[in-house]
C-alpha positions as CSV (number, residue, x, y, z in Angstrom):
1,M,-21.5,34.2,-37.2
2,M,-20.2,34.5,-33.6
3,A,-19.2,31.3,-31.8
4,G,-22.0,29.9,-29.8
5,A,-24.8,31.7,-31.8
6,T,-27.9,29.6,-32.3
7,G,-29.8,31.6,-34.8
8,P,-29.4,34.2,-37.7
9,E,-27.4,37.3,-36.9
10,V,-29.5,40.3,-36.1
11,M,-28.2,43.8,-37.0
12,A,-28.7,46.6,-34.4
13,G,-31.3,49.3,-35.4
14,T,-33.4,47.1,-37.7
15,P,-37.2,46.7,-37.2
16,L,-36.6,43.1,-36.1
17,D,-34.1,44.3,-33.5
18,H,-36.6,46.9,-32.2
19,N,-39.4,44.3,-31.9
20,L,-37.2,41.9,-30.1
21,K,-36.3,44.6,-27.5
22,T,-40.0,45.4,-26.8
23,I,-41.3,41.8,-26.5
24,N,-41.8,40.8,-22.8
25,S,-39.7,43.9,-21.7
26,E,-41.1,43.5,-18.2
27,T,-39.9,39.9,-17.7
28,S,-36.9,39.7,-20.0
29,V,-33.5,39.0,-18.4
30,H,-30.5,41.0,-19.4
31,L,-27.4,39.0,-20.2
32,E,-25.2,41.2,-18.1
33,D,-27.4,40.3,-15.0
34,V,-26.9,36.6,-15.6
35,S,-24.0,34.9,-13.8
36,P,-21.9,33.1,-16.3
37,S,-21.7,29.3,-16.0
38,P,-18.5,28.2,-14.3
39,P,-16.1,26.5,-16.6
40,I,-15.9,22.8,-16.3
41,H,-12.3,21.6,-15.6
42,L,-11.7,17.9,-16.1
43,S,-9.3,16.0,-13.8
44,E,-6.0,15.1,-15.2
45,D,-7.1,11.7,-16.4
46,G,-10.5,12.9,-17.5
47,D,-12.4,10.7,-14.9
48,Y,-14.7,13.5,-13.6
49,P,-15.0,17.3,-13.5
50,I,-13.3,19.4,-10.9
51,H,-15.9,21.8,-9.7
52,S,-14.2,23.7,-6.8
53,V,-10.9,25.0,-5.6
54,Q,-11.7,22.9,-2.5
55,D,-11.2,19.8,-4.6
56,P,-8.0,18.0,-3.5
57,R,-6.8,17.8,-7.1
58,N,-6.6,21.6,-7.1
59,W,-4.4,21.7,-3.9
60,P,-0.8,23.0,-4.2
61,Q,1.6,20.2,-5.0
62,W,3.2,20.4,-1.5
63,K,-0.1,19.7,0.1
64,K,-0.9,16.8,-2.1
65,N,2.5,15.2,-1.5
66,A,2.1,15.8,2.3
67,Q,-1.1,13.9,2.4
68,I,0.4,11.0,0.4
69,L,3.5,10.9,2.6
70,M,1.3,10.9,5.8
71,V,-0.8,8.0,4.6
72,A,2.4,6.2,3.5
73,F,4.0,6.7,6.9
74,H,0.8,5.6,8.6
75,S,0.9,2.4,6.6
76,C,4.6,2.0,7.5
77,V,3.7,2.3,11.2
78,S,1.1,-0.4,11.0
79,T,3.6,-3.0,9.7
80,F,6.4,-1.5,11.8
81,M,4.5,-2.2,15.0
82,A,3.4,-5.7,14.0
83,A,7.0,-6.8,13.2
84,G,8.8,-4.6,15.8
85,I,8.2,-7.1,18.6
86,I,10.0,-10.0,16.7
87,P,13.4,-9.5,18.4
88,A,11.6,-9.7,21.8
89,Y,10.1,-13.2,21.3
90,D,12.5,-14.8,23.7
91,M,11.9,-12.2,26.4
92,F,8.1,-12.5,25.9
93,A,8.4,-16.3,26.3
94,E,10.4,-15.9,29.5
95,Q,8.2,-13.1,31.0
96,Y,4.8,-14.8,30.2
97,G,5.8,-18.4,30.7
98,I,5.1,-19.5,27.1
99,T,7.0,-20.9,24.2
100,V,8.7,-18.9,21.5
101,P,6.2,-20.1,18.8
102,D,3.4,-18.9,21.1
103,A,5.1,-15.6,21.3
104,S,5.2,-15.4,17.5
105,Y,1.4,-15.4,17.4
106,L,1.5,-11.9,18.8
107,T,2.8,-10.9,15.3
108,S,0.8,-13.5,13.3
109,F,-2.6,-12.3,14.5
110,Q,-1.6,-8.7,13.8
111,I,-0.8,-9.7,10.2
112,L,-4.3,-11.2,9.9
113,L,-6.0,-8.2,11.4
114,L,-4.1,-5.8,9.2
115,G,-5.6,-7.7,6.3
116,L,-9.2,-8.1,7.4
117,S,-9.8,-4.8,9.3
118,P,-9.7,-2.5,6.2
119,L,-12.8,-4.4,5.0
120,L,-14.6,-2.8,7.9
121,W,-12.8,0.5,7.8
122,N,-13.3,1.2,4.1
123,P,-17.1,1.7,4.3
124,V,-16.7,3.7,7.5
125,T,-14.2,5.9,5.7
126,A,-16.6,6.5,2.8
127,V,-19.2,7.8,5.3
128,Y,-17.1,9.8,7.7
129,G,-14.0,10.7,5.6
130,R,-10.4,9.6,5.6
131,Y,-9.2,12.5,7.9
132,H,-11.4,11.7,10.8
133,V,-10.8,8.0,10.6
134,S,-7.0,8.6,10.5
135,M,-7.2,10.7,13.6
136,L,-9.2,8.0,15.4
137,S,-6.8,5.4,14.2
138,V,-3.6,6.9,15.7
139,L,-5.3,8.0,19.0
140,G,-6.8,4.5,19.5
141,S,-3.5,2.8,18.6
142,M,-1.7,5.1,21.1
143,V,-4.0,4.1,23.9
144,C,-3.5,0.4,23.1
145,N,0.3,0.7,23.0
146,I,0.3,2.4,26.4
147,G,-1.7,-0.7,27.6
148,G,0.8,-3.0,25.9
149,A,3.6,-1.4,28.0
150,R,1.8,-2.1,31.2
151,C,0.7,-5.7,30.4
152,T,1.8,-8.5,32.6
153,T,0.0,-11.5,31.0
154,Y,0.1,-13.1,27.6
155,G,-3.6,-12.9,27.1
156,G,-3.6,-9.2,28.0
157,Q,-0.8,-8.5,25.6
158,M,-2.5,-10.5,22.8
159,A,-5.6,-8.3,23.3
160,T,-3.6,-5.0,23.0
161,R,-1.9,-6.3,19.9
162,V,-5.2,-7.3,18.2
163,L,-6.8,-4.0,19.0
164,T,-3.8,-2.1,17.9
165,A,-3.7,-3.9,14.6
166,F,-7.4,-3.2,14.0
167,L,-7.1,0.5,14.9
168,I,-4.0,1.3,12.9
169,S,-5.0,-0.5,9.7
170,P,-7.2,2.0,7.7
171,P,-4.4,3.4,5.5
172,I,-3.3,0.0,4.4
173,G,-6.6,-0.2,2.6
174,N,-7.3,3.4,1.6
175,G,-3.8,4.5,0.7
176,S,-4.3,3.6,-3.0
177,G,-7.4,5.8,-3.0
178,V,-5.5,8.8,-1.6
179,V,-2.8,8.5,-4.2
180,T,-5.2,8.0,-7.1
181,D,-7.3,11.0,-6.0
182,L,-4.3,13.3,-5.6
183,C,-1.7,12.6,-8.3
184,E,-1.4,12.8,-12.0
185,P,-1.7,9.7,-14.1
186,E,1.9,10.0,-15.4
187,K,3.2,10.0,-11.8
188,R,0.8,7.4,-10.4
189,A,3.3,4.5,-10.2
190,Q,5.8,6.7,-8.5
191,K,3.4,8.0,-5.8
192,L,1.9,4.6,-5.3
193,G,5.5,3.4,-4.9
194,W,5.9,5.7,-1.9
195,W,2.9,4.1,-0.3
196,T,3.9,0.5,-1.1
197,L,7.5,1.1,-0.1
198,M,6.6,2.4,3.3
199,T,4.1,-0.4,3.8
200,T,6.7,-3.0,2.9
201,I,9.7,-1.4,4.6
202,G,7.9,-1.2,7.9
203,T,8.2,-5.0,8.2
204,P,12.0,-5.2,8.3
205,L,12.4,-1.7,9.9
206,G,10.5,-2.7,13.0
207,P,12.7,-5.5,14.1
208,F,15.9,-3.7,13.0
209,L,15.3,-0.7,15.3
210,M,13.5,-2.6,18.1
211,G,16.4,-5.0,18.3
212,F,18.4,-2.2,19.9
213,V,15.5,-1.1,22.1
214,T,14.9,-4.7,23.3
215,K,18.6,-5.2,24.3
216,H,19.3,-1.8,25.9
217,L,16.0,-0.6,27.2
218,G,13.7,-3.6,27.7
219,I,10.5,-4.8,26.0
220,Q,8.3,-2.2,27.7
221,W,10.0,0.6,25.8
222,I,9.0,-1.0,22.5
223,F,5.4,-0.1,23.3
224,W,6.2,3.3,24.7
225,I,8.0,4.2,21.5
226,F,5.1,3.0,19.5
227,A,2.8,5.2,21.5
228,I,5.1,8.2,21.0
229,I,5.1,7.6,17.3
230,N,1.3,7.6,17.3
231,F,1.1,10.8,19.2
232,C,3.5,12.5,16.7
233,Q,1.2,11.2,13.9
234,F,-1.7,12.9,15.6
235,L,0.1,16.2,15.8
236,L,1.0,16.0,12.1
237,Y,-2.7,15.3,11.1
238,V,-3.7,18.3,13.2
239,A,-1.1,20.6,11.7
240,I,-1.2,19.8,8.0
241,G,-3.8,17.0,7.5
242,D,-7.0,17.5,5.5
243,E,-9.8,15.5,4.0
244,T,-8.9,14.0,0.6
245,I,-12.4,12.8,-0.3
246,Y,-14.3,15.4,-2.3
247,D,-18.0,14.5,-2.2
248,A,-19.1,16.8,-5.0
249,A,-16.9,15.0,-7.4
250,N,-17.6,11.6,-6.1
251,E,-21.0,11.1,-7.6
252,R,-20.4,7.4,-8.0
253,K,-20.1,6.7,-4.2
254,P,-22.0,3.5,-3.3
255,G,-23.9,2.7,-0.2
256,F,-22.3,1.8,3.2
257,F,-22.0,-1.9,2.4
258,G,-21.2,-1.3,-1.3
259,N,-17.6,-0.4,-0.7
260,T,-16.0,-3.8,-1.0
261,I,-14.7,-4.8,-4.3
262,L,-16.0,-8.0,-5.8
263,P,-13.0,-9.7,-7.4
264,G,-15.1,-11.5,-10.0
265,N,-16.0,-8.1,-11.5
266,D,-12.4,-7.9,-13.0
267,P,-10.2,-11.0,-13.1
268,R,-7.2,-8.7,-13.7
269,V,-7.5,-7.4,-10.2
270,L,-7.9,-10.8,-8.7
271,I,-4.9,-12.3,-10.6
272,A,-2.7,-9.3,-9.8
273,A,-3.7,-9.4,-6.1
274,C,-3.1,-13.2,-5.7
275,A,0.2,-13.0,-7.6
276,H,1.4,-10.2,-5.3
277,A,0.3,-12.1,-2.2
278,I,2.2,-15.2,-3.1
279,T,5.3,-13.4,-4.1
280,F,5.2,-11.1,-1.0
281,C,4.9,-14.1,1.3
282,Y,8.0,-15.9,0.0
283,A,10.2,-12.9,-0.9
284,N,9.5,-10.9,2.3
285,I,7.6,-12.6,5.1
286,A,9.4,-16.0,4.8
287,M,12.8,-14.4,5.3
288,I,11.6,-12.1,8.1
289,V,10.0,-14.9,10.0
290,E,13.0,-17.2,9.6
291,M,15.6,-14.5,10.5
292,P,15.4,-14.9,14.3
293,I,15.3,-18.7,14.0
294,A,18.0,-19.0,11.4
295,F,20.5,-16.5,12.8
296,G,19.5,-16.9,16.4
297,Q,19.9,-20.6,16.5
298,K,22.5,-21.1,13.9
299,F,24.9,-18.3,14.9
300,H,23.6,-17.7,18.5
301,F,22.8,-14.1,17.8
302,D,21.1,-11.8,20.4
303,A,18.2,-9.5,19.7
304,Q,20.4,-6.6,18.5
305,Q,22.5,-8.8,16.2
306,I,19.3,-10.4,14.7
307,G,17.9,-6.9,14.1
308,L,21.0,-5.9,12.2
309,Q,20.4,-8.6,9.6
310,F,17.2,-6.8,8.5
311,I,19.4,-4.0,7.0
312,A,19.8,-6.1,3.9
313,I,16.0,-6.3,3.4
314,I,15.6,-2.6,4.0
315,I,18.3,-1.7,1.4
316,G,16.8,-4.1,-1.2
317,C,13.3,-2.5,-0.7
318,V,14.6,1.0,-1.1
319,L,16.7,0.3,-4.2
320,G,13.8,-1.7,-5.7
321,E,11.5,1.3,-5.4
322,Q,13.9,3.6,-7.0
323,V,13.7,1.5,-10.1
324,S,10.0,0.3,-10.1
325,G,8.1,3.6,-9.6
326,P,9.9,6.2,-11.8
327,V,11.1,3.6,-14.4
328,C,7.6,2.1,-14.7
329,D,6.0,5.5,-15.4
330,W,8.8,6.4,-17.9
331,F,8.3,3.0,-19.7
332,V,4.6,3.4,-20.1
333,K,5.0,7.0,-21.3
334,R,7.6,5.8,-23.9
335,V,5.3,3.0,-25.0
336,G,2.4,5.5,-25.4
337,K,4.5,7.8,-27.6
338,S,5.9,5.0,-29.9
339,R,2.7,3.0,-30.2
340,G,0.2,5.8,-30.0
341,Y,-1.6,4.4,-27.0
342,S,-0.7,2.7,-23.7
343,C,-2.6,0.4,-21.3
344,P,-2.1,-0.7,-17.7
345,A,-0.8,-4.1,-18.9
346,D,2.3,-2.4,-20.4
347,R,3.6,-2.0,-16.8
348,L,3.8,-5.8,-16.5
349,W,6.7,-6.0,-18.8
350,L,8.9,-4.8,-16.0
351,S,7.5,-7.3,-13.5
352,Y,9.6,-10.0,-15.2
353,I,12.8,-8.2,-14.0
354,A,11.3,-8.4,-10.6
355,F,10.5,-12.1,-10.7
356,S,14.0,-12.8,-12.0
357,T,15.7,-11.0,-9.1
358,I,13.4,-12.7,-6.7
359,F,14.4,-16.1,-8.0
360,A,18.1,-15.3,-7.8
361,G,17.8,-13.7,-4.4
362,L,15.8,-16.5,-2.7
363,L,18.2,-19.2,-4.0
364,T,21.2,-17.3,-2.9
365,W,19.8,-16.7,0.5
366,G,18.7,-20.3,1.0
367,F,21.7,-22.1,-0.2
368,Q,24.3,-19.8,1.3
369,L,22.5,-19.9,4.7
370,Q,22.3,-23.7,4.6
371,H,26.0,-24.1,3.9
372,A,27.3,-21.4,6.3
373,T,29.1,-22.7,9.4
374,T,29.9,-19.2,10.6
375,W,28.2,-15.9,9.8
376,N,29.0,-14.3,6.5
377,V,27.4,-11.6,4.4
378,T,26.3,-13.8,1.4
379,P,22.8,-14.8,2.8
380,C,22.1,-11.1,3.5
381,V,23.1,-10.3,-0.1
382,G,20.6,-12.8,-1.3
383,A,17.9,-11.3,1.0
384,A,18.7,-7.9,-0.5
385,I,18.3,-9.1,-4.0
386,A,15.0,-10.9,-3.3
387,S,13.7,-7.7,-1.5
388,F,14.7,-5.6,-4.5
389,G,12.5,-7.8,-6.8
390,N,9.8,-8.0,-4.2
391,Q,9.5,-4.2,-4.0
392,M,9.4,-3.9,-7.8
393,Q,6.6,-6.4,-8.1
394,T,4.7,-4.8,-5.2
395,T,4.6,-1.4,-6.9
396,I,4.1,-2.7,-10.4
397,L,1.3,-5.2,-9.7
398,T,-0.5,-2.7,-7.3
399,T,-0.4,0.0,-9.9
400,F,-1.6,-2.4,-12.6
401,A,-4.5,-3.5,-10.3
402,V,-5.5,0.1,-9.5
403,E,-5.3,1.3,-13.1
404,S,-7.4,-1.6,-14.2
405,K,-10.2,-0.4,-12.0
406,K,-9.2,3.1,-11.0
407,E,-12.8,4.2,-10.4
408,R,-12.7,2.0,-7.4
409,S,-9.0,2.5,-6.4
410,A,-9.6,2.5,-2.7
411,E,-11.5,-0.8,-2.9
412,V,-8.8,-2.3,-5.0
413,G,-6.2,-1.3,-2.4
414,V,-8.3,-3.1,0.3
415,F,-8.6,-6.2,-1.8
416,V,-4.9,-6.4,-2.6
417,N,-4.1,-5.9,1.1
418,V,-6.6,-8.6,2.1
419,C,-5.0,-11.2,-0.2
420,R,-1.5,-10.3,0.9
421,Q,-2.1,-10.3,4.6
422,I,-4.3,-13.5,4.7
423,Y,-1.7,-15.4,2.7
424,G,1.1,-13.9,4.8
425,F,-0.8,-14.9,8.0
426,I,-0.9,-18.6,6.9
427,G,2.8,-18.6,6.1
428,P,4.4,-18.7,9.6
429,F,2.3,-21.7,10.5
430,Y,4.0,-24.0,7.9
431,L,7.2,-22.1,6.9
432,P,9.3,-23.2,9.9
433,H,8.3,-26.9,9.3
434,M,9.2,-26.6,5.7
435,F,12.6,-25.1,6.5
436,T,13.2,-27.9,9.0
437,A,12.2,-30.7,6.7
438,L,13.8,-29.4,3.5
439,G,16.6,-27.3,4.7
440,F,17.1,-23.7,3.7
441,G,18.2,-24.6,0.2
442,G,15.4,-27.0,-0.5
443,A,12.8,-24.6,0.9
444,A,14.2,-21.8,-1.2
445,G,13.8,-24.0,-4.3
446,V,10.2,-24.8,-3.4
447,M,9.4,-21.1,-2.9
448,V,10.9,-20.2,-6.2
449,A,8.8,-22.8,-7.9
450,L,5.6,-21.5,-6.2
451,V,6.4,-17.9,-7.2
452,G,7.1,-18.9,-10.8
453,G,4.1,-21.3,-11.2
454,C,1.5,-19.5,-9.1
455,A,2.5,-15.8,-9.7
456,M,4.6,-15.2,-12.8
457,I,2.8,-17.5,-15.2
458,P,-0.7,-16.1,-14.3
459,I,0.7,-12.6,-14.8
460,I,2.1,-13.5,-18.3
461,A,-1.4,-14.8,-19.1
462,V,-3.3,-11.7,-17.9
463,Q,-0.8,-9.4,-19.7
464,F,-1.4,-11.3,-23.0
465,V,-5.2,-11.0,-22.6
466,A,-5.2,-7.4,-21.4
467,T,-2.8,-6.2,-24.1
468,K,-4.8,-8.0,-26.9
469,S,-8.1,-6.5,-25.7
470,A,-6.5,-3.0,-25.5
471,K,-5.7,-3.2,-29.2
472,H,-9.3,-3.6,-30.0
């Protein structure tokens, strides 16, 4: 019997065959006139069928990578612009007649807006698409940066920074969705790593480059350069950008106000997001916030010299990503082959390497900086080591959270970002007082204890529970 037959085989030329040909001859449909049903191609991870060549998962690899890199660069620009004004705090204070702590609020409120704004952008993106929102984002940010270059008052500059942070923030939330929609599962950590690295590296890269601009060109050129970057982004989106949301495959899309993830639905996402937020605050934001104060006051550095200290953090982040993404994917693949199955919690084994390097790096940075009487490289070495571990945990914990609830990957990305940015926003209000009261060494010890007790131990617990449940 032929494959797909549903009844007894009928021989041509038999009476039965003749009768079948004459029954309903006027209304019968010939098989050759019927369009064959299109084959159903499943996505790489079997989540849903791919119905059309227009589906982003059927794009050429170069086009997929281009969209991922553009959203990663967009995320980098958002943190780059928030932190890029750090070397100019003294000049802002002098120009606007305010204190340096008041000037630092120009960055602090951008950090807060970068965390909260994606909550509003994500449902808008679900309705109008990522491509159109990205175009609006860079154009609106460009206009605000031009305004920032022309501002003469502190209140006006605060308004431009708040609006810029709001407008530039969408990719910080939807970047995880872009990566999940475009890349294969076996390369998910690597491609998510591109996005997390660019988001993280924007923070030290901003003050590093803008330190030179502040000293040699003046603070107005900080904002002109930001505007030029936004315009170049717009040209890139026009040239090679495309919509990465495929509606026909996205049959699970919720309503306008249903695009925010409820952490209680999955404690794994909540624990991973909170652990990442705590670690990121003390292994990244704390050092970046204290860099101008520590090196500016202790060693009397100018804006350019302060900016150069951020090279250590940049190097640590880049090296950390070279290990975390590819090695994490390789490790999970090996576990799957040896054990017969793998689960997202397997990635967490590598997070302990990240936590160990964070502990070592923070303690080295804190104690060496406290005991230094003249500048030496050892505090920067500690900052690089801590940044190495911070980038590892960023990629690993984000990938774990996304894979734990990958049907809502974009919402997971938003929630992880909200936790990180809100906790990071609070940090600058108490971190300087902690460093003043305890010294750099004592403060580093407290931060290590907080990362260990509030981040690493919960991750150990969630890995134990998730791994045990996966076995059953």
